[in-house]
N, C-alpha and C positions, 0 to 999 in steps of 0.2 A: 385911530389907535391911541394917540395921546389923550384925546377926550375920554376914551374908555378908561385909561389908567387914572386920570384925574378923578373921574366919577368913582372908580373903584376905591381910591384913597378916601374920598368923602364918605363912601358907604361904610367904611370901617367904624364910623360913629353914628350912623343913621338911626338905629333903633334903640339907642341907649335910654336910660331912665328919663322920664319926662318931668323931673322935679323942678327944674329951673324954667322961668317964664320965657326965656329965649330959646327953648328947645328947638322950636321949628326953624328958626334962623340958622342955628349952628348945625343942625343935622342935615338940612336940605341945601346948604350953600353950595353953589356950583352945579346943581341939578335943575333941569327944566321941570316945569309943572307936569308934563307928560311922564317924565322919568319918576317923579315922586308918586304919582298915581299908580304907575306900573309896579313899583316896589311895594306899595301898600296893598295892592291887590294880589300879590303872589301867595300861593298856597301850595302845600305839599300834596303828594298823591293821597295822603291820609285825610286831606281836607282841612288841615290846620293852617291858620294864617301864619305866615312866616314873620311878619313884622308886627310886634306888639310892644307896648311901653315898658314891659319888664325885661326886654332883651338887653343883654350886656355884651354878648359875644357875637358880634356880626363882623365878619372880615370880608372886605372887598378886594378884588384882585388876587384872590386865593389861587395857589397852585393846585392843579388837579390833573387827573388822568383817568382813563378808563381801564380798570383792572381786569381781573379774570372774569368776574360776573357783574361788576358794578363800578360806579364811579368811586374814585378815591380822592380824598382831599388832604392837604397838609395843614395842620393846626399847630399852634404854639402854646405850650403850657404857660399860663400867665405868672406862675410862681417862679419858674426857673428858666424860662425861655427855650426849653427843649422842644424841638419839632417832632411831630409824630404824623405818620401817614395813617389815615383812618378810612375804612370802607364806608360808603354812604348807603344806608338801608334804602331799598327801592321805594318804600312808602314815604321817604323823606325828600325825594326828588321833586323839584318844582316842575309842574307840567303846564301851568297856565300862564307862564311868563310871556309877555308880548315882547317883540323885538324893540326894546326901548333904548338902545344904545349904551347899555351898561355891561360891564364885564362880569366874570364869575363872582359869586358870593356864597358864603356858608354861614348859616345861623347855627351856633352851637354854644354849649356851656360845659365847663369842666365838672366832673363828679370825682370826689376824692374818697378813697377808702380809709379805714382807720390807720393804715400805715403811710398815708400820704401819697399813694400811687394815684395818678390822675387817669381817668377814663373819659375821653371826650364823648359827649352826647350830642348827636347831630339832630337839629330840629328841622332844617331845610337846606337844600343845596340847589343853586341855580348855576348851570354851566355857562351862562352868558350866551351871547348871540352865536358864538361858534360851537356851542355844545349841542 
């Protein structure tokens, strides 16, 4: 359980920009090579790779539940810290995740309208070993 929480905390920065040469060491610290491969191989039902170098919004250890017809995840607006419960579109669920000892993750990014209202866009969701 604690290992999953530590891995979840590390995952919150795993797929961020690859500008710095020490990207690999910072992003994968605390994860086994098997966990690293597992994360890199994850894809949504739509066939999109979850982890790419342009990802900025990956959260590990995310709170989630199964709502009326889909998973729901809690995300935090990076501008003001407000939490929001968001339904996960079925095509954004990860279905090829191997049991690699990591907790739930959501890949997402905020989209803002002209009034500053944030709408979370879910790229991928992995419920973890218990999902």
